[in-house]
N, C-alpha and C positions, 0 to 999 in steps of 0.2 A: 543496422541496430545488432543487439546486443539482445539476448536468454537469462535474465535474469530468475536464480532459484531460491527461494524465501522459504525456511524446513524452521517447520513452529512445530514445537513437540514432535511423533514420529511424523504429520504431514509434508506435505515439499509441494509448491506453489511456483510454475512457470515461467514464467512474464514476457511477453516478447517488449523492447521497447520502443518507444518511438522518440525521433528525431526535439531531441526539444535539450536545453539547458540544462536542464531540471532533468530526463534521465543518462546524460552524462557526468552529469555531476554525482551522483548515484551509480551508476559503474566506476568511474573514479574512484571512489570510497568501499567498493570491493575490493577483496569480504569486512562486515561485523559484523557480533553482536550488540543485540540490545535485550529486553525482557518484554512480551506483551502487556497495552494495556487495553481494555471490555471496553463499547460505552454503545453498549445497546445490540444494538448484528453491524458491528464496524469492527474492529482489531484494530493499533495502532504501536509504533513504536520507533520509538526513537531512534535519528540516523548521527552521522559524524560532515554531515552534511547542512552549509547552510545557504539556500538563496534562495534567492527576493523571488511573490511572487510572482508569474508570468502573463501578459492582457489579456489570455483568454481564461483564465485561473475559475473556475467556479465550486460552486458548493452540494448542485447538487450533480449526483455521476450514477452514472449504472453498473451493475451488476458485475464486476467482469472486469473494473476499469481502477490503478492502480493510480492515489494520488500521494500529493507531495504536502502536506498543513508546515506551510513560512509560518506560518504565528508559531511555529510547536517543537521543529524543527526535526520531525516526521515521518514515516511515514504512512498512508492511512487506505485501511482495508474495507470498504461497505462495502454488503453483502444481503445488506436489511434498511429496512428501520433501525433512525438512529431514536434518542427520545426526541429530540426539534423536526422530527419531522415528523411532513403533513401525508396524513394516509401508505400509502404502501411506498411513498419514493425515500427516497439512498441521501436525506440530506446530512453533508459532512459540516461542522463545528466553528467553519468557515471559506471559503476560496483555496482550494485548495490547487495547483496544476499536476496536469492528466501528462502520468510521463510511462506506460506502458497497459497492458493488454496483457491479462488471466488469460495464460494456455489450459488452463486446469478448472478445473471446478471452487470457485471464492468460496461458498456455500459451506463445505465442510468444514470451515472454519467457525463455526455454531460455536463450538466445540473443544475450543481454545480459552485459558481460560489463565485469568491477570494471574503477571507474573511467571508465566513461561517462555521460556524462549528462546528467543528466536534468532537464526542464519543468515545472512543476503550473502549470498555469494555469484560471480558469473560462469555460468550454465547451470548444469548440460544442457541441450538441447533436448533429448528425450526423456518421456516419465518411465 
């Protein structure tokens, strides 16, 4: 398992990867940069990764689970309801591959604006 650091504006979310083909592809693609998009209480951004939907992909996630959206080749970080959520659930646009777990509070991403710069790189393990 690797630690991936996602920096958006002035905050960094450290992610502990899980053993999946998606996580391996994201780690291999690091470092890369993108621009943030927002959709309700979700921040997502494009990646240079293109992997298929895994058999356990799902649209409903828990805050802190890092998702890869195969339909958009993007990383999605949900931290609250999206426009298609029912109640308080975190429902992404379509089933996503879960590739890691945040070691930091993803709710801090609530202040992220669309277009904000994003940097994804391996490490560091300490905050």
